[in-house]
PDB file with one MODEL, atoms N, CA, C and O in Angstrom:
MODEL        1
ATOM      1  N   MET A   1     -39.605  59.631   6.364  1.00  0.00           N
ATOM      2  CA  MET A   1     -39.130  59.797   4.906  1.00  0.00           C
ATOM      3  C   MET A   1     -39.897  58.586   4.029  1.00  0.00           C
ATOM      4  O   MET A   1     -39.722  57.428   4.408  1.00  0.00           O
ATOM      5  N   ALA A   2     -40.677  58.826   2.956  1.00  0.00           N
ATOM      6  CA  ALA A   2     -41.208  58.038   2.197  1.00  0.00           C
ATOM      7  C   ALA A   2     -40.260  57.209   1.402  1.00  0.00           C
ATOM      8  O   ALA A   2     -40.273  56.018   1.714  1.00  0.00           O
ATOM      9  N   ASP A   3     -39.586  57.490   0.619  1.00  0.00           N
ATOM     10  CA  ASP A   3     -38.720  56.889  -0.334  1.00  0.00           C
ATOM     11  C   ASP A   3     -37.282  56.749  -0.327  1.00  0.00           C
ATOM     12  O   ASP A   3     -36.617  57.605  -0.909  1.00  0.00           O
ATOM     13  N   LEU A   4     -36.742  55.830   0.228  1.00  0.00           N
ATOM     14  CA  LEU A   4     -35.110  55.935   0.866  1.00  0.00           C
ATOM     15  C   LEU A   4     -34.224  55.849  -0.353  1.00  0.00           C
ATOM     16  O   LEU A   4     -33.040  56.181  -0.309  1.00  0.00           O
ATOM     17  N   ASN A   5     -34.913  55.324  -1.617  1.00  0.00           N
ATOM     18  CA  ASN A   5     -34.120  55.229  -2.915  1.00  0.00           C
ATOM     19  C   ASN A   5     -33.999  56.749  -3.803  1.00  0.00           C
ATOM     20  O   ASN A   5     -33.456  56.881  -4.900  1.00  0.00           O
ATOM     21  N   LYS A   6     -34.453  57.484  -3.249  1.00  0.00           N
ATOM     22  CA  LYS A   6     -34.292  58.760  -3.921  1.00  0.00           C
ATOM     23  C   LYS A   6     -33.388  59.715  -3.204  1.00  0.00           C
ATOM     24  O   LYS A   6     -32.905  60.682  -3.793  1.00  0.00           O
ATOM     25  N   VAL A   7     -33.134  59.441  -1.852  1.00  0.00           N
ATOM     26  CA  VAL A   7     -32.194  60.574  -1.225  1.00  0.00           C
ATOM     27  C   VAL A   7     -31.049  60.965  -1.950  1.00  0.00           C
ATOM     28  O   VAL A   7     -30.441  60.235  -2.733  1.00  0.00           O
ATOM     29  N   GLN A   8     -30.749  62.216  -1.653  1.00  0.00           N
ATOM     30  CA  GLN A   8     -29.567  62.706  -2.459  1.00  0.00           C
ATOM     31  C   GLN A   8     -28.737  63.408  -1.293  1.00  0.00           C
ATOM     32  O   GLN A   8     -29.160  63.982  -0.290  1.00  0.00           O
ATOM     33  N   ALA A   9     -27.462  63.200  -1.713  1.00  0.00           N
ATOM     34  CA  ALA A   9     -26.576  63.815  -0.563  1.00  0.00           C
ATOM     35  C   ALA A   9     -25.165  64.011  -1.156  1.00  0.00           C
ATOM     36  O   ALA A   9     -24.757  63.379  -2.131  1.00  0.00           O
ATOM     37  N   TYR A  10     -24.486  64.903  -0.513  1.00  0.00           N
ATOM     38  CA  TYR A  10     -23.139  65.201  -1.389  1.00  0.00           C
ATOM     39  C   TYR A  10     -22.314  64.382  -1.143  1.00  0.00           C
ATOM     40  O   TYR A  10     -22.213  63.938   0.001  1.00  0.00           O
ATOM     41  N   CYS A  11     -21.523  63.976  -2.135  1.00  0.00           N
ATOM     42  CA  CYS A  11     -20.225  63.023  -2.079  1.00  0.00           C
ATOM     43  C   CYS A  11     -19.022  63.926  -2.041  1.00  0.00           C
ATOM     44  O   CYS A  11     -18.773  64.783  -2.889  1.00  0.00           O
ATOM     45  N   VAL A  12     -18.292  63.647  -0.965  1.00  0.00           N
ATOM     46  CA  VAL A  12     -17.032  64.751  -0.794  1.00  0.00           C
ATOM     47  C   VAL A  12     -16.067  64.118  -1.940  1.00  0.00           C
ATOM     48  O   VAL A  12     -15.356  64.908  -2.561  1.00  0.00           O
ATOM     49  N   LYS A  13     -16.013  62.850  -2.224  1.00  0.00           N
ATOM     50  CA  LYS A  13     -14.963  62.549  -3.143  1.00  0.00           C
ATOM     51  C   LYS A  13     -15.076  62.763  -4.686  1.00  0.00           C
ATOM     52  O   LYS A  13     -14.132  62.967  -5.449  1.00  0.00           O
ATOM     53  N   CYS A  14     -16.486  62.675  -5.029  1.00  0.00           N
ATOM     54  CA  CYS A  14     -16.617  63.116  -6.473  1.00  0.00           C
ATOM     55  C   CYS A  14     -17.274  64.549  -6.570  1.00  0.00           C
ATOM     56  O   CYS A  14     -17.423  65.081  -7.670  1.00  0.00           O
ATOM     57  N   LYS A  15     -17.631  65.114  -5.491  1.00  0.00           N
ATOM     58  CA  LYS A  15     -17.669  66.706  -5.442  1.00  0.00           C
ATOM     59  C   LYS A  15     -18.893  66.928  -6.180  1.00  0.00           C
ATOM     60  O   LYS A  15     -18.946  67.771  -7.075  1.00  0.00           O
ATOM     61  N   GLY A  16     -20.166  66.005  -5.751  1.00  0.00           N
ATOM     62  CA  GLY A  16     -21.229  66.593  -6.402  1.00  0.00           C
ATOM     63  C   GLY A  16     -22.423  65.869  -5.763  1.00  0.00           C
ATOM     64  O   GLY A  16     -22.193  64.920  -5.015  1.00  0.00           O
ATOM     65  N   MET A  17     -23.730  66.272  -6.020  1.00  0.00           N
ATOM     66  CA  MET A  17     -24.875  65.688  -5.459  1.00  0.00           C
ATOM     67  C   MET A  17     -25.086  64.264  -6.304  1.00  0.00           C
ATOM     68  O   MET A  17     -24.987  64.153  -7.526  1.00  0.00           O
ATOM     69  N   LYS A  18     -25.403  63.195  -5.347  1.00  0.00           N
ATOM     70  CA  LYS A  18     -25.559  61.890  -6.095  1.00  0.00           C
ATOM     71  C   LYS A  18     -26.970  61.190  -4.891  1.00  0.00           C
ATOM     72  O   LYS A  18     -27.256  61.463  -3.726  1.00  0.00           O
ATOM     73  N   THR A  19     -27.533  60.255  -5.868  1.00  0.00           N
ATOM     74  CA  THR A  19     -28.428  59.674  -5.232  1.00  0.00           C
ATOM     75  C   THR A  19     -27.745  58.445  -4.501  1.00  0.00           C
ATOM     76  O   THR A  19     -26.976  57.679  -5.083  1.00  0.00           O
ATOM     77  N   MET A  20     -28.088  58.337  -3.221  1.00  0.00           N
ATOM     78  CA  MET A  20     -27.422  57.310  -2.205  1.00  0.00           C
ATOM     79  C   MET A  20     -27.760  56.143  -2.785  1.00  0.00           C
ATOM     80  O   MET A  20     -28.829  56.098  -3.395  1.00  0.00           O
ATOM     81  N   SER A  21     -26.887  54.931  -2.706  1.00  0.00           N
ATOM     82  CA  SER A  21     -27.460  53.532  -2.819  1.00  0.00           C
ATOM     83  C   SER A  21     -27.160  53.234  -1.474  1.00  0.00           C
ATOM     84  O   SER A  21     -26.591  53.933  -0.635  1.00  0.00           O
ATOM     85  N   GLU A  22     -27.813  51.633  -1.354  1.00  0.00           N
ATOM     86  CA  GLU A  22     -27.912  51.059   0.260  1.00  0.00           C
ATOM     87  C   GLU A  22     -28.521  52.173   1.268  1.00  0.00           C
ATOM     88  O   GLU A  22     -28.060  52.160   2.409  1.00  0.00           O
ATOM     89  N   ALA A  23     -29.308  52.936   1.020  1.00  0.00           N
ATOM     90  CA  ALA A  23     -29.842  53.976   1.969  1.00  0.00           C
ATOM     91  C   ALA A  23     -30.673  53.215   3.088  1.00  0.00           C
ATOM     92  O   ALA A  23     -31.441  52.274   2.888  1.00  0.00           O
ATOM     93  N   GLU A  24     -30.358  53.826   4.340  1.00  0.00           N
ATOM     94  CA  GLU A  24     -31.181  53.219   5.574  1.00  0.00           C
ATOM     95  C   GLU A  24     -31.237  54.590   6.372  1.00  0.00           C
ATOM     96  O   GLU A  24     -30.455  55.540   6.336  1.00  0.00           O
ATOM     97  N   GLN A  25     -32.527  54.383   7.182  1.00  0.00           N
ATOM     98  CA  GLN A  25     -32.544  55.562   8.016  1.00  0.00           C
ATOM     99  C   GLN A  25     -32.274  55.267   9.519  1.00  0.00           C
ATOM    100  O   GLN A  25     -32.937  54.460  10.172  1.00  0.00           O
ATOM    101  N   VAL A  26     -31.161  56.050  10.041  1.00  0.00           N
ATOM    102  CA  VAL A  26     -30.779  55.992  11.572  1.00  0.00           C
ATOM    103  C   VAL A  26     -31.333  56.957  12.207  1.00  0.00           C
ATOM    104  O   VAL A  26     -31.962  57.832  11.612  1.00  0.00           O
ATOM    105  N   THR A  27     -31.167  56.936  13.615  1.00  0.00           N
ATOM    106  CA  THR A  27     -31.359  57.982  14.305  1.00  0.00           C
ATOM    107  C   THR A  27     -29.613  58.465  15.302  1.00  0.00           C
ATOM    108  O   THR A  27     -28.888  57.695  15.932  1.00  0.00           O
ATOM    109  N   MET A  28     -29.488  59.538  15.142  1.00  0.00           N
ATOM    110  CA  MET A  28     -28.209  59.934  15.743  1.00  0.00           C
ATOM    111  C   MET A  28     -28.166  59.754  17.026  1.00  0.00           C
ATOM    112  O   MET A  28     -29.215  59.271  17.452  1.00  0.00           O
ATOM    113  N   LYS A  29     -27.205  59.990  17.980  1.00  0.00           N
ATOM    114  CA  LYS A  29     -27.429  60.064  19.456  1.00  0.00           C
ATOM    115  C   LYS A  29     -27.996  61.028  20.288  1.00  0.00           C
ATOM    116  O   LYS A  29     -28.191  61.000  21.503  1.00  0.00           O
ATOM    117  N   ASN A  30     -28.253  61.959  19.381  1.00  0.00           N
ATOM    118  CA  ASN A  30     -29.071  63.389  19.835  1.00  0.00           C
ATOM    119  C   ASN A  30     -30.399  63.268  19.645  1.00  0.00           C
ATOM    120  O   ASN A  30     -31.157  64.144  20.061  1.00  0.00           O
ATOM    121  N   GLY A  31     -30.892  62.078  18.940  1.00  0.00           N
ATOM    122  CA  GLY A  31     -32.258  61.835  18.388  1.00  0.00           C
ATOM    123  C   GLY A  31     -32.673  62.433  17.067  1.00  0.00           C
ATOM    124  O   GLY A  31     -33.781  62.159  16.606  1.00  0.00           O
ATOM    125  N   ARG A  32     -31.689  63.383  16.319  1.00  0.00           N
ATOM    126  CA  ARG A  32     -32.432  63.630  15.117  1.00  0.00           C
ATOM    127  C   ARG A  32     -32.159  62.462  13.914  1.00  0.00           C
ATOM    128  O   ARG A  32     -31.123  61.796  13.917  1.00  0.00           O
ATOM    129  N   PRO A  33     -33.053  62.322  13.042  1.00  0.00           N
ATOM    130  CA  PRO A  33     -33.022  61.619  12.094  1.00  0.00           C
ATOM    131  C   PRO A  33     -31.997  61.629  11.036  1.00  0.00           C
ATOM    132  O   PRO A  33     -31.495  62.746  10.911  1.00  0.00           O
ATOM    133  N   ALA A  34     -31.606  60.881  10.365  1.00  0.00           N
ATOM    134  CA  ALA A  34     -30.583  60.774   9.179  1.00  0.00           C
ATOM    135  C   ALA A  34     -30.640  59.734   8.462  1.00  0.00           C
ATOM    136  O   ALA A  34     -31.194  58.718   8.882  1.00  0.00           O
ATOM    137  N   VAL A  35     -29.955  59.819   6.991  1.00  0.00           N
ATOM    138  CA  VAL A  35     -30.099  58.844   6.423  1.00  0.00           C
ATOM    139  C   VAL A  35     -28.473  58.581   6.035  1.00  0.00           C
ATOM    140  O   VAL A  35     -27.638  59.450   5.787  1.00  0.00           O
ATOM    141  N   LYS A  36     -28.265  56.989   6.060  1.00  0.00           N
ATOM    142  CA  LYS A  36     -26.768  56.885   5.734  1.00  0.00           C
ATOM    143  C   LYS A  36     -26.763  56.005   4.599  1.00  0.00           C
ATOM    144  O   LYS A  36     -27.611  55.115   4.551  1.00  0.00           O
ATOM    145  N   GLY A  37     -25.830  56.150   3.583  1.00  0.00           N
ATOM    146  CA  GLY A  37     -25.714  55.502   2.473  1.00  0.00           C
ATOM    147  C   GLY A  37     -24.383  55.457   2.034  1.00  0.00           C
ATOM    148  O   GLY A  37     -23.433  55.870   2.698  1.00  0.00           O
ATOM    149  N   LYS A  38     -24.289  54.813   0.593  1.00  0.00           N
ATOM    150  CA  LYS A  38     -22.886  55.149  -0.168  1.00  0.00           C
ATOM    151  C   LYS A  38     -23.421  55.611  -1.327  1.00  0.00           C
ATOM    152  O   LYS A  38     -24.584  55.574  -1.727  1.00  0.00           O
ATOM    153  N   CYS A  39     -22.190  56.158  -1.938  1.00  0.00           N
ATOM    154  CA  CYS A  39     -22.060  57.151  -3.306  1.00  0.00           C
ATOM    155  C   CYS A  39     -22.407  55.640  -4.363  1.00  0.00           C
ATOM    156  O   CYS A  39     -22.073  54.561  -3.874  1.00  0.00           O
ATOM    157  N   PRO A  40     -22.994  55.643  -5.621  1.00  0.00           N
ATOM    158  CA  PRO A  40     -23.318  54.822  -6.223  1.00  0.00           C
ATOM    159  C   PRO A  40     -21.966  54.426  -7.291  1.00  0.00           C
ATOM    160  O   PRO A  40     -21.731  53.365  -7.868  1.00  0.00           O
ATOM    161  N   ASP A  41     -21.123  55.862  -7.292  1.00  0.00           N
ATOM    162  CA  ASP A  41     -20.024  55.654  -8.337  1.00  0.00           C
ATOM    163  C   ASP A  41     -18.844  55.214  -7.633  1.00  0.00           C
ATOM    164  O   ASP A  41     -18.145  54.361  -8.180  1.00  0.00           O
ATOM    165  N   CYS A  42     -18.389  55.838  -6.071  1.00  0.00           N
ATOM    166  CA  CYS A  42     -17.033  55.681  -5.713  1.00  0.00           C
ATOM    167  C   CYS A  42     -17.117  54.725  -4.620  1.00  0.00           C
ATOM    168  O   CYS A  42     -16.143  54.060  -4.269  1.00  0.00           O
ATOM    169  N   GLY A  43     -18.300  54.640  -4.058  1.00  0.00           N
ATOM    170  CA  GLY A  43     -18.391  53.527  -2.976  1.00  0.00           C
ATOM    171  C   GLY A  43     -18.128  54.288  -1.372  1.00  0.00           C
ATOM    172  O   GLY A  43     -18.079  53.746  -0.267  1.00  0.00           O
ATOM    173  N   THR A  44     -18.005  55.560  -1.703  1.00  0.00           N
ATOM    174  CA  THR A  44     -17.832  56.389  -0.193  1.00  0.00           C
ATOM    175  C   THR A  44     -19.101  56.787   0.565  1.00  0.00           C
ATOM    176  O   THR A  44     -20.145  57.284   0.143  1.00  0.00           O
ATOM    177  N   GLY A  45     -18.655  56.368   2.032  1.00  0.00           N
ATOM    178  CA  GLY A  45     -20.102  56.473   2.665  1.00  0.00           C
ATOM    179  C   GLY A  45     -20.452  58.074   2.549  1.00  0.00           C
ATOM    180  O   GLY A  45     -19.636  58.960   2.293  1.00  0.00           O
ATOM    181  N   MET A  46     -21.697  58.219   2.768  1.00  0.00           N
ATOM    182  CA  MET A  46     -22.756  59.431   2.445  1.00  0.00           C
ATOM    183  C   MET A  46     -23.388  59.369   3.684  1.00  0.00           C
ATOM    184  O   MET A  46     -23.482  58.263   4.215  1.00  0.00           O
ATOM    185  N   TYR A  47     -24.012  60.733   4.458  1.00  0.00           N
ATOM    186  CA  TYR A  47     -24.902  60.983   5.438  1.00  0.00           C
ATOM    187  C   TYR A  47     -25.564  62.289   5.134  1.00  0.00           C
ATOM    188  O   TYR A  47     -25.029  63.342   4.787  1.00  0.00           O
ATOM    189  N   LYS A  48     -27.089  61.968   5.369  1.00  0.00           N
ATOM    190  CA  LYS A  48     -27.419  63.307   5.426  1.00  0.00           C
ATOM    191  C   LYS A  48     -28.164  63.295   6.526  1.00  0.00           C
ATOM    192  O   LYS A  48     -28.665  62.218   6.849  1.00  0.00           O
ATOM    193  N   ILE A  49     -28.399  64.449   7.325  1.00  0.00           N
ATOM    194  CA  ILE A  49     -28.985  64.839   8.479  1.00  0.00           C
ATOM    195  C   ILE A  49     -30.323  65.398   8.142  1.00  0.00           C
ATOM    196  O   ILE A  49     -30.324  66.503   7.601  1.00  0.00           O
ATOM    197  N   LEU A  50     -31.500  64.794   8.382  1.00  0.00           N
ATOM    198  CA  LEU A  50     -33.021  65.267   8.266  1.00  0.00           C
ATOM    199  C   LEU A  50     -33.278  66.286   9.436  1.00  0.00           C
ATOM    200  O   LEU A  50     -32.634  66.497  10.463  1.00  0.00           O
ATOM    201  N   SER A  51     -34.425  66.843   8.947  1.00  0.00           N
ATOM    202  CA  SER A  51     -35.061  67.682   9.903  1.00  0.00           C
ATOM    203  C   SER A  51     -36.292  66.798  10.888  1.00  0.00           C
ATOM    204  O   SER A  51     -37.172  66.153  10.317  1.00  0.00           O
ATOM    205  N   PRO A  52     -36.228  66.855  12.065  1.00  0.00           N
ATOM    206  CA  PRO A  52     -37.026  66.062  12.858  1.00  0.00           C
ATOM    207  C   PRO A  52     -38.565  65.966  12.522  1.00  0.00           C
ATOM    208  O   PRO A  52     -39.247  65.202  13.204  1.00  0.00           O
ATOM    209  N   LYS A  53     -39.087  66.618  11.619  1.00  0.00           N
ATOM    210  CA  LYS A  53     -40.589  66.252  11.019  1.00  0.00           C
ATOM    211  C   LYS A  53     -40.569  65.520   9.932  1.00  0.00           C
ATOM    212  O   LYS A  53     -41.588  65.271   9.288  1.00  0.00           O
ATOM    213  N   ASP A  54     -39.084  64.994   9.543  1.00  0.00           N
ATOM    214  CA  ASP A  54     -39.129  64.123   8.455  1.00  0.00           C
ATOM    215  C   ASP A  54     -38.844  62.706   9.100  1.00  0.00           C
ATOM    216  O   ASP A  54     -38.598  61.747   8.369  1.00  0.00           O
ATOM    217  N   ALA A  55     -38.872  62.614  10.147  1.00  0.00           N
ATOM    218  CA  ALA A  55     -38.818  61.494  10.827  1.00  0.00           C
ATOM    219  C   ALA A  55     -39.761  60.471  10.950  1.00  0.00           C
ATOM    220  O   ALA A  55     -39.516  59.486  11.647  1.00  0.00           O
TER     221      ALA A  55
ENDMDL
END
């Protein structure tokens, strides 16, 4: 994934798509890539699972 500053994910508290703050790429236990960050408005943790080709 090229730019982690532009990753959008769904915030369950705000009930909408938001651009993640403090985004970092992680690898799940099963080896799939994901991006973990926080909602810029409420601070809730956000998580977006990526396809293996985005790794």
